[in-house]
C-alpha positions in Angstrom: -124.4 -125.6 -14.1 -124.9 -123.6 -17.2 -122.1 -123.3 -19.7 -120.4 -120.2 -20.9 -122.6 -118.5 -23.5 -120.4 -115.9 -25.1 -121.8 -112.5 -26.0 -125.2 -111.1 -24.9 -127.4 -108.6 -26.5 -127.4 -105.6 -24.2 -130.3 -103.1 -24.2 -130.3 -99.9 -22.1 -129.1 -99.6 -18.6 -129.4 -102.6 -16.3 -130.2 -102.0 -12.7 -130.9 -104.7 -10.1 -133.5 -103.6 -7.5 -134.2 -104.8 -4.1 -137.9 -105.5 -3.9 -138.0 -105.2 -0.1 -135.5 -105.6 2.7 -136.1 -108.6 4.9 -136.8 -107.5 8.4 -135.7 -109.0 11.7 -132.1 -109.9 11.1 -132.1 -110.5 7.3 -129.5 -108.5 5.5 -130.2 -106.4 2.5 -128.0 -107.6 -0.4 -125.0 -105.8 -1.6 -125.1 -104.3 -5.1 -125.7 -107.2 -7.4 -123.3 -108.3 -10.1 -120.5 -105.9 -8.9 -116.9 -106.9 -8.4 -115.9 -110.6 -8.1 -117.1 -112.3 -4.9 -115.6 -115.7 -4.3 -116.8 -116.5 -0.8 -120.5 -116.4 -1.2 -123.2 -118.5 -2.9 -125.8 -117.1 -5.2 -129.1 -118.9 -6.0 -131.1 -117.6 -9.0 -134.8 -118.7 -8.9 -138.0 -118.4 -10.8 -141.6 -119.6 -10.2 -144.9 -119.9 -12.1 -143.3 -119.1 -15.5 -146.4 -120.6 -17.2 -144.7 -120.8 -20.6 -143.7 -117.1 -20.8 -140.6 -117.9 -22.9 -140.3 -114.6 -24.7 -138.6 -111.5 -23.4 -140.9 -108.5 -23.4 -139.4 -105.1 -22.6 -140.6 -104.0 -19.1 -142.9 -106.9 -18.7 -141.2 -110.3 -18.9 -137.5 -111.4 -18.8 -138.1 -114.5 -20.9 -135.7 -117.4 -20.6 -133.0 -115.4 -22.5 -133.3 -112.7 -19.8 -133.0 -115.3 -17.0 -130.0 -116.8 -18.8 -128.3 -113.3 -18.9 -129.0 -112.8 -15.2 -127.4 -116.2 -14.5 -124.4 -115.2 -16.6 -124.0 -112.1 -14.5 -124.2 -114.0 -11.3 -121.6 -116.5 -12.5 -119.3 -113.6 -13.5 -119.7 -112.2 -10.0 -119.6 -115.3 -7.8 -118.0 -117.9 -10.0 -119.8 -120.6 -11.9 -119.3 -123.2 -9.2 -121.0 -121.0 -6.6 -124.2 -120.3 -8.6 -127.3 -122.6 -8.6 -130.4 -122.1 -10.7 -133.8 -123.2 -9.4 -137.4 -123.3 -10.5 -140.2 -123.5 -8.0 -142.9 -125.0 -10.2 -145.6 -124.4 -12.8 -143.1 -123.9 -15.7 -144.4 -126.2 -18.4 -148.1 -125.3 -18.6 -150.1 -122.1 -19.2 -149.4 -121.1 -22.8 -149.4 -122.6 -26.3 -145.7 -123.4 -26.4 -146.2 -125.8 -23.5 -149.6 -127.0 -24.6 -148.6 -127.8 -28.2 -145.4 -129.6 -27.2 -146.7 -131.1 -24.0 -144.0 -129.3 -22.1 -141.0 -130.5 -24.1 -140.1 -127.2 -25.6 -140.2 -125.6 -22.2 -137.9 -128.3 -20.7 -135.4 -127.9 -23.5 -135.3 -124.1 -23.0 -134.8 -124.6 -19.2 -131.9 -126.9 -20.1 -130.4 -124.1 -22.2 -130.7 -121.7 -19.3 -129.0 -124.2 -17.0 -131.5 -125.0 -14.3 -130.0 -127.2 -11.6 -133.0 -127.9 -9.4 -136.8 -127.9 -10.0 -139.9 -128.6 -7.9 -143.1 -129.9 -9.5 -145.9 -127.5 -9.2 -149.5 -128.5 -9.6 -149.5 -127.8 -13.3 -146.5 -130.0 -13.9 -149.0 -132.9 -13.7 -151.4 -131.5 -16.2 -150.2 -133.7 -19.1 -150.5 -136.9 -17.0 -148.1 -138.7 -14.7 -146.2 -140.7 -17.3 -145.7 -137.5 -19.4 -144.2 -135.7 -16.4 -141.9 -138.6 -15.7 -140.6 -138.5 -19.3 -140.1 -134.7 -19.1 -138.1 -135.2 -15.8 -135.9 -137.7 -17.7 -135.4 -135.1 -20.4 -134.5 -132.4 -18.0 -131.0 -131.6 -16.8 -132.4 -130.4 -13.5 -132.9 -132.5 -10.4 -136.6 -132.7 -9.5 -137.3 -132.6 -5.7 -140.5 -133.1 -3.6 -140.5 -134.4 -0.1 -144.3 -134.8 0.1 -145.3 -136.3 -3.3 -145.6 -139.9 -2.4 -146.7 -143.3 -3.7 -149.4 -144.3 -1.2 -148.8 -148.0 -1.3 -145.2 -147.8 -0.1 -145.3 -144.3 1.4 -142.1 -143.5 -0.5 -141.5 -140.2 -2.2 -141.6 -140.4 -6.0 -138.9 -137.8 -6.3 -136.0 -137.2 -4.0 -137.0 -135.2 -0.9 -133.9 -133.1 -1.0 -130.5 -132.7 -2.6 -127.2 -131.5 -1.1 -124.9 -129.4 -3.2 -121.3 -128.6 -2.4 -119.7 -125.2 -3.3 -116.2 -123.8 -3.7 -117.1 -120.9 -1.4 -115.5 -121.3 2.0 -117.7 -122.3 4.9 -118.0 -120.4 8.1 -115.0 -120.5 10.4 -115.0 -123.7 12.5 -117.0 -125.7 10.0 -116.7 -129.4 10.8 -115.8 -130.7 7.4 -114.3 -127.6 5.9 -116.8 -127.8 2.9 -119.8 -125.5 2.3 -122.9 -127.6 1.7 -126.4 -126.3 1.0 -129.4 -128.6 1.0 -132.5 -127.9 -1.1 -135.8 -129.4 0.1 -138.6 -129.7 -2.4 -142.3 -129.2 -1.4 -145.3 -129.5 -3.7 -148.7 -128.0 -2.7 -151.2 -130.6 -1.5 -153.8 -128.6 -3.5 -152.3 -130.4 -6.5 -155.0 -133.1 -6.1 -157.7 -130.6 -7.1 -155.7 -128.0 -9.0 -154.4 -130.4 -11.5 -156.3 -133.3 -13.0 -157.2 -135.8 -10.2 -157.1 -138.6 -12.7 -153.3 -138.3 -12.8 -153.2 -139.6 -9.2 -155.7 -142.4 -9.3 -155.8 -145.9 -10.8 -158.4 -147.1 -13.4 -160.9 -147.6 -10.6 -160.6 -144.1 -9.3 -158.6 -145.0 -6.1 -155.8 -142.7 -5.2 -152.3 -144.2 -5.6 -150.4 -140.9 -5.1 -150.7 -138.2 -2.5 -149.2 -135.0 -1.2 -149.7 -135.4 2.6 -153.0 -133.6 2.4 -154.5 -134.3 5.9 -157.0 -132.0 7.6 -154.5 -130.5 10.1 -151.4 -130.0 7.9 -149.4 -132.0 10.4 -148.6 -134.7 7.8 -147.1 -132.1 5.5 -145.1 -130.5 8.3 -143.8 -133.9 9.4 -142.6 -134.7 5.9 -140.8 -131.4 5.5 -139.2 -131.7 9.0 -138.0 -135.2 8.2 -136.3 -134.0 5.0 -134.7 -131.0 6.8 -133.4 -133.2 9.6 -132.1 -135.8 7.1 -130.3 -133.1 5.1 -128.7 -131.7 8.3 -127.6 -135.2 9.3 -125.9 -135.5 5.9 -123.8 -132.4 6.8 -125.8 -129.5 5.2 -124.6 -126.2 6.6 -127.8 -124.5 5.2 -131.2 -125.7 4.3 -133.2 -123.9 1.6 -136.8 -124.9 1.2 -138.1 -124.7 -2.4 -141.8 -124.8 -2.2 -144.7 -124.5 -4.6 -147.0 -123.4 -1.8 -147.9 -119.7 -1.8 -149.7 -117.5 0.7 -152.8 -115.6 -0.4 -155.8 -117.6 -1.7 -154.2 -120.8 -0.5 -155.6 -123.4 1.9 -154.3 -122.0 5.3 -152.7 -125.1 6.6 -150.7 -125.6 3.4 -149.2 -122.1 2.9 -145.5 -121.4 3.1 -146.2 -119.4 6.2 -147.8 -122.5 7.9 -144.9 -124.8 6.9 -142.3 -122.4 8.2 -144.2 -121.8 11.5 -144.5 -125.5 12.2 -140.9 -126.6 11.4 -137.4 -125.8 12.4 -134.1 -125.9 10.5 -135.1 -124.1 7.3 -132.7 -121.1 6.7 -134.6 -119.6 3.7 -137.7 -120.4 1.7 -138.1 -119.9 -2.1 -141.9 -120.0 -2.8 -144.3 -120.2 -5.7 -148.0 -121.1 -6.6 -149.9 -117.9 -5.5 -148.4 -115.7 -8.3 -147.4 -113.1 -5.7 -144.2 -111.0 -5.5 -142.8 -110.6 -2.1 -139.7 -110.6 0.1 -140.5 -111.1 3.7 -139.8 -113.3 6.7 -141.8 -115.6 8.9 -141.0 -117.0 12.4 -140.4 -120.7 12.6 -141.5 -123.0 15.4 -138.5 -121.7 17.6 -139.3 -118.1 16.9 -136.4 -117.6 14.5 -137.1 -115.5 11.4 -136.9 -117.3 8.1 -136.6 -115.2 4.9 -139.3 -116.0 2.3 -139.6 -114.8 -1.3 -141.6 -115.3 -4.5 -141.1 -113.6 -7.9 -144.7 -113.4 -9.1 -145.5 -115.0 -12.4 -144.6 -115.2 -16.1 -141.0 -114.0 -15.5 -142.0 -110.6 -14.4 -138.9 -110.9 -12.2 -136.0 -113.2 -11.3 -135.0 -113.8 -7.7 -131.6 -114.1 -6.1 -130.8 -115.6 -2.8 -127.3 -114.9 -1.5 -125.6 -116.9 1.2 -122.6 -115.3 2.9 -121.1 -117.9 5.4 -118.5 -115.4 6.8 -120.6 -112.3 7.3 -119.2 -110.6 10.4 -122.7 -109.8 11.7 -124.1 -113.3 11.2 -126.7 -111.9 8.8 -125.9 -114.4 6.1 -129.0 -114.8 3.9 -130.6 -112.1 1.8 -133.2 -112.0 -1.0 -133.4 -109.7 -4.0 -135.9 -109.5 -6.8 -134.9 -108.0 -10.2 -137.8 -107.0 -12.4 -138.1 -107.0 -16.1 -138.5 -103.2 -15.9 -135.0 -103.0 -14.6 -133.2 -105.7 -16.5 -133.3 -106.0 -20.3 -130.2 -108.0 -21.2 -130.6 -111.3 -23.0 -128.3 -114.3 -23.7 -127.8 -114.6 -27.4 -127.7 -118.4 -27.5 -130.8 -118.9 -25.5 -132.6 -116.2 -27.4 -131.8 -118.1 -30.6 -133.4 -121.2 -29.2 -136.4 -119.3 -28.1 -136.7 -117.7 -31.5 -136.5 -121.1 -33.1 -139.4 -122.4 -31.0 -141.4 -119.3 -31.8 -140.7 -119.6 -35.5 -141.8 -123.2 -35.6 -145.2 -122.3 -34.1 -145.6 -118.9 -35.6 -147.5 -119.8 -38.8 -150.4 -121.4 -37.0 -150.4 -119.3 -33.9 -150.2 -115.9 -35.7 -153.1 -116.8 -38.1 -155.9 -114.3 -37.7 -159.2 -116.1 -37.1 -161.5 -113.2 -36.2 -161.8 -109.8 -34.6 -163.3 -108.3 -31.5 -165.1 -105.0 -31.2 -164.4 -104.9 -27.5 -161.7 -105.9 -25.1 -162.5 -109.3 -23.4 -161.2 -109.1 -19.9 -160.1 -111.9 -17.6 -158.1 -109.8 -15.2 -158.0 -106.0 -14.7 -156.4 -104.7 -11.5 -157.6 -101.1 -12.0 -161.2 -102.2 -12.7 -161.1 -104.8 -10.0 -162.1 -107.5 -12.4 -160.9 -111.1 -12.0 -162.4 -114.3 -13.3 -161.6 -116.0 -10.0 -163.6 -113.5 -8.0 -166.6 -112.5 -10.2 -168.1 -112.3 -13.6 -166.2 -110.8 -16.5 -167.0 -110.6 -20.2 -164.3 -113.1 -21.0 -165.8 -115.5 -18.6 -169.2 -115.0 -20.3 -167.6 -115.5 -23.8 -165.9 -118.8 -22.8 -169.0 -120.1 -21.1 -171.1 -119.1 -24.1 -168.7 -120.9 -26.4 -168.9 -124.1 -24.4 -172.7 -124.0 -24.5 -172.9 -123.3 -28.2 -170.4 -125.9 -29.1 -172.2 -128.7 -27.2 -175.9 -127.6 -27.5 -176.2 -127.7 -23.7 -178.8 -125.8 -21.6 -176.1 -124.6 -19.2 -172.4 -124.3 -19.3 -169.9 -123.7 -16.5 -166.2 -122.7 -16.6 -163.8 -122.6 -13.7 -162.1 -119.2 -13.4 -158.7 -120.9 -13.0 -159.0 -122.2 -16.6 -159.4 -118.8 -18.1 -155.9 -117.5 -18.3 -155.7 -114.3 -20.3 -157.5 -111.3 -21.9 -157.9 -110.4 -25.5 -157.6 -106.8 -26.7 -160.1 -105.2 -29.1 -159.0 -105.8 -32.7 -157.8 -108.9 -34.6 -157.9 -112.3 -32.8 -155.3 -114.9 -33.6 -155.0 -118.5 -32.7 -152.3 -117.5 -30.2 -154.8 -115.3 -28.4 -157.3 -118.1 -28.1 -154.6 -120.6 -26.9 -153.6 -118.0 -24.3 -157.2 -117.9 -23.0 -157.5 -121.7 -22.8 -154.0 -123.1 -22.6 -154.7 -126.4 -20.9 -156.2 -128.5 -23.7 -159.2 -129.7 -21.8 -161.9 -131.5 -23.8 -165.5 -130.4 -23.8 -168.2 -132.8 -22.5 -171.8 -132.7 -21.6 -173.6 -134.5 -18.8 -177.1 -134.8 -17.5 -177.0 -133.2 -14.1 -179.7 -132.5 -11.5 -180.5 -129.0 -10.4 -179.3 -130.0 -7.0 -175.9 -131.0 -8.3 -175.6 -127.7 -10.2 -176.5 -125.8 -7.0 -173.8 -127.7 -5.1 -171.2 -126.8 -7.7 -172.1 -123.1 -7.6 -171.8 -123.3 -3.8 -168.4 -125.0 -4.0 -167.3 -122.3 -6.5 -167.9 -119.4 -4.1 -166.8 -121.3 -1.0 -163.5 -119.3 -0.9 -164.9 -115.9 -1.6 -163.7 -113.2 -1.0 -160.4 -115.0 -1.7 -159.7 -115.6 -5.3 -160.4 -119.2 -6.3 -159.8 -121.2 -9.5 -163.0 -123.0 -8.8 -165.2 -119.8 -9.1 -167.7 -120.6 -11.8 -168.4 -118.4 -14.9 -171.8 -119.4 -16.4 -173.9 -119.4 -19.5 -177.7 -120.2 -19.7 -177.8 -119.6 -15.9 -177.8 -116.7 -13.5 -177.2 -116.6 -9.8 -176.7 -114.3 -6.8 -174.2 -114.7 -3.9 -174.8 -113.5 -0.4 -171.2 -112.6 0.6 -172.2 -111.9 4.2 -173.0 -115.5 4.8 -170.0 -117.7 5.7 -169.4 -120.7 3.5 -170.7 -124.0 5.0 -169.2 -126.2 2.3 -167.4 -129.3 3.7 -164.6 -131.0 1.8 -162.6 -134.2 2.4 -158.8 -134.5 3.0 -158.2 -134.1 -0.8 -160.3 -130.9 -1.0 -163.1 -132.7 -2.8 -166.7 -131.6 -2.2 -168.7 -133.5 0.5 -171.7 -131.5 1.4 -173.2 -128.1 2.2 -173.6 -128.3 5.9 -175.4 -125.1 6.7 -176.9 -122.0 5.1 -176.2 -121.5 1.4 -174.5 -118.4 0.0 -175.9 -118.9 -3.5 -179.4 -117.6 -4.1 -181.9 -117.0 -6.8 -180.5 -119.4 -9.4 -182.3 -119.2 -12.7 -182.1 -121.2 -15.9 -183.2 -119.3 -19.0 -184.9 -116.9 -16.6 -186.8 -119.6 -14.6 -186.0 -120.7 -11.1 -183.8 -123.8 -11.1 -185.6 -127.0 -10.1 -183.4 -129.2 -7.8 -185.2 -132.3 -8.9 -185.0 -131.7 -12.6 -182.1 -132.7 -14.9 -180.4 -130.3 -17.2 -177.9 -130.7 -20.0 -174.7 -129.3 -18.5 -171.5 -128.6 -20.5 -168.0 -128.0 -19.3 -164.7 -129.7 -19.8 -163.7 -133.1 -18.4 -161.6 -131.5 -15.7 -164.8 -130.4 -13.9 -167.3 -133.0 -15.1 -165.3 -136.2 -15.1 -162.1 -135.7 -13.1 -163.3 -133.8 -10.0 -161.1 -130.8 -10.7 -161.3 -127.9 -8.2 -163.0 -130.4 -5.9 -166.1 -130.6 -8.1 -167.0 -134.3 -7.4 -170.7 -133.9 -7.6 -170.8 -134.6 -11.4 -168.7 -137.8 -11.4 -171.7 -140.2 -11.7 -173.8 -138.1 -14.0 -175.0 -139.8 -17.3 -172.6 -138.7 -20.0 -174.3 -137.2 -23.1 -171.2 -136.0 -24.9 -167.6 -136.8 -24.1 -164.4 -135.3 -25.4 -166.2 -133.6 -28.3 -163.4 -131.2 -29.0 -160.7 -129.2 -27.0 -161.7 -126.1 -25.2 -159.7 -124.0 -27.7 -161.6 -125.6 -30.6 -164.8 -124.7 -28.8 -163.8 -121.1 -28.8 -162.8 -121.2 -32.4 -166.0 -122.8 -33.4 -168.1 -120.4 -31.5 -166.2 -117.4 -32.9 -166.4 -118.6 -36.5 -169.7 -120.3 -36.8 -171.9 -118.6 -34.2 -170.5 -115.1 -34.2 -169.5 -114.9 -37.8 -165.9 -114.2 -36.8 -166.7 -111.0 -34.9 -167.1 -110.5 -31.1 -169.7 -107.8 -31.0 -170.5 -105.1 -28.4 -172.9 -107.6 -26.8 -169.8 -108.3 -24.7 -169.0 -104.6 -24.2 -169.2 -104.5 -20.4 -166.0 -105.8 -18.9 -167.9 -106.9 -15.8 -170.1 -109.1 -17.9 -173.8 -109.3 -18.7 -175.1 -109.4 -15.2 -175.3 -113.2 -14.8 -173.6 -113.2 -11.4 -174.6 -110.7 -8.6 -172.5 -110.4 -5.5 -174.6 -108.9 -2.6 -174.8 -108.7 1.2 -177.5 -108.2 3.7 -181.2 -108.8 3.2 -181.4 -107.2 -0.2 -181.0 -109.9 -2.9 -181.2 -108.3 -6.4 -182.1 -110.7 -9.1 -179.4 -111.3 -11.7 -180.3 -110.0 -15.1 -182.0 -112.4 -17.6 -179.3 -114.2 -19.4 -178.4 -111.9 -22.3 -175.9 -114.2 -24.0 -175.6 -114.4 -27.7 -175.3 -118.1 -27.8 -177.9 -120.0 -29.8 -180.8 -121.3 -27.7 -180.2 -125.0 -27.2 -182.9 -127.6 -26.7 -184.5 -128.5 -23.4 -183.4 -131.4 -21.2 -185.5 -134.4 -20.3 -186.9 -134.3 -16.7 -186.0 -137.4 -14.6 -186.1 -138.1 -10.9 -183.2 -136.6 -8.9 -180.4 -138.7 -7.4 -179.7 -135.9 -5.2 -117.9 -134.7 -2.4 -116.4 -132.6 -5.1 -117.3 -128.9 -5.4 -120.3 -128.5 -7.7 -121.6 -132.1 -7.1 -125.2 -132.5 -6.1 -125.9 -135.4 -3.9 -129.5 -136.5 -4.2 -131.3 -138.3 -1.4 -132.9 -141.6 -2.1 -136.7 -141.4 -2.6 -137.3 -144.1 -0.1 -135.9 -147.3 1.3 -136.8 -150.3 -0.8 -138.7 -148.1 -3.3 -138.1 -148.1 -7.1 -140.5 -145.2 -7.5 -138.1 -143.0 -9.4 -138.8 -140.9 -12.5 -139.3 -143.1 -15.5 -139.3 -146.3 -13.4 -141.3 -149.2 -14.8 -142.2 -150.0 -11.2 -144.3 -146.9 -10.8 -148.0 -147.4 -10.0 -150.0 -146.8 -13.2 -152.8 -144.1 -13.1 -155.9 -143.9 -15.1 -154.1 -141.7 -17.5 -154.7 -143.5 -20.8 -152.1 -141.5 -22.8 -152.2 -138.8 -25.4 -155.3 -138.1 -27.5 -154.9 -137.6 -31.2 -154.5 -134.1 -32.4 -157.8 -133.0 -33.8 -158.3 -130.2 -36.3 -161.0 -127.5 -35.9 -161.3 -123.9 -36.9 -158.6 -124.1 -39.5 -155.9 -125.6 -37.1 -154.5 -128.9 -38.1 -151.9 -131.2 -36.7 -148.8 -129.3 -36.1 -145.2 -130.6 -36.3 -141.8 -129.2 -35.6 -138.7 -129.4 -37.7 -135.7 -130.0 -35.6 -136.9 -132.9 -33.6 -139.5 -131.4 -31.2 -142.8 -133.1 -31.8 -146.0 -131.1 -31.4 -148.6 -133.1 -29.5 -152.2 -132.8 -28.5 -153.0 -134.1 -25.0 -155.8 -135.2 -22.7 -158.2 -133.0 -20.9 -156.7 -130.9 -18.1 -157.4 -127.8 -16.1 
């Protein structure tokens, strides 16, 4: 557990809030961090931090705020009765993670005192070997019952861990020791929501998997087996820690689905869908299981309290404490955050341009979201890809556009926030039919938000939202075919109807074009015209400086974009507006035919009998991940390096 940190910087009044009381037999927690409580266990948890390391008043706790919350819990429950957990997607999503390939994030998590972590889909973005090295660096125990090496069937990480506590167990407990098991679960969507190349060999064959069958039964069976094994090992309680989510997730792989198809889970800490909730779901036996998620980017920290001796038997309760109600920070962790920020500040704070308008990727009030429809930020990024490569058409997955930019000066940090994954730009020769299939795949989840929703440049299209999607995918979520009526209509390239038999120069990043990210497998065999030309961020920098003269003009003034994507229903099918993008007009493509124990100890279960598939093991199957790319310089950004031993690295394409 975390060590004593001494004094904390206290800002105005701290008040813990209950986000919602769990219904159906789940107790609301007592006032948090009050007088000393020695007979309960407290679990602090975070999810989907996505590199939000800094504390921002009212918006983000930052890691120093999480550390202060943990200090308060330890003062209340005793250090030996507090566990700190992360439910995935911590190391990717911002420049601090990108520029250090996750190392700075892991070191800050060590400073906070995380005990247990579950790999989310974005933990794999830097490649398998990089993840394993970060796991070795981490003080936390990484768990995942369903992330397996396909050859042996053994889990790569331990399926669960059992921790003993000083708190007294319930009366009549067999061994007189309170044990809580933590079962890790990683979303099977990882195969398409991280780089698929991380999970294949050099020939493209999958050597890792996440139990991603068509029914969900394989995932449920893995979870149930881990729960049963933990119970057999003497666990009094089983807490599932899943990176699964609820809204916008494949139905059979949601946290709700896992709970409803299993028994023996007492509480479920969730992640992945960036939602904030405290609720409960009935398990296979009809018993209510409390379920919670804290949202994203440390907008809140969660607490799960276990009271083994509650007279009413209501022993588990969740509480979410938001950044709006907690403003304390731990001085020592804040010092480490400040050191990381200082080492990056000179390059990240450099002003590289200005914008006359706000570029929007997400705006709840206006109902704009790059995963649901066109926005001016989506247009800007797609235009940059097209201009940087000279392609006729550019596509960008909404899940790769991660932030907005306010009107005013634009810094390198702003651009890294928009494109934090370090993908590399490429161009292929794709048929009109392949492009039509990609657009159809991109809207297959609509009206649910989807990271695969495609923002475009050089192309316009309409979507009939009243027509159900007929896209078929394989067990891995990869595109197979469009089996029925198409939702995407009136697709035009430079104002002319797209020709399915013609080829076009298509630009995007390797995540979509080469790696089958978001299930976009239709481009994998396309002739490559340009590969790994520059990182996506460098593409934005080049477009801003060379094509726009450093100024984003009011050509991007409409937050809802330039009318390239029209969502419609019924018989009326309005044409999208002619492409009004400010990118330079590229050349035309060539037409070719179509190819249409002791208290405090954590006992970790073995990954699998006879398996040496542990983090950092030389016996791990090797993927097609060829290692780190050299750090290229563009737009005034050179190779960066840290003082103090943290190397700053560039990495391969991801999304």
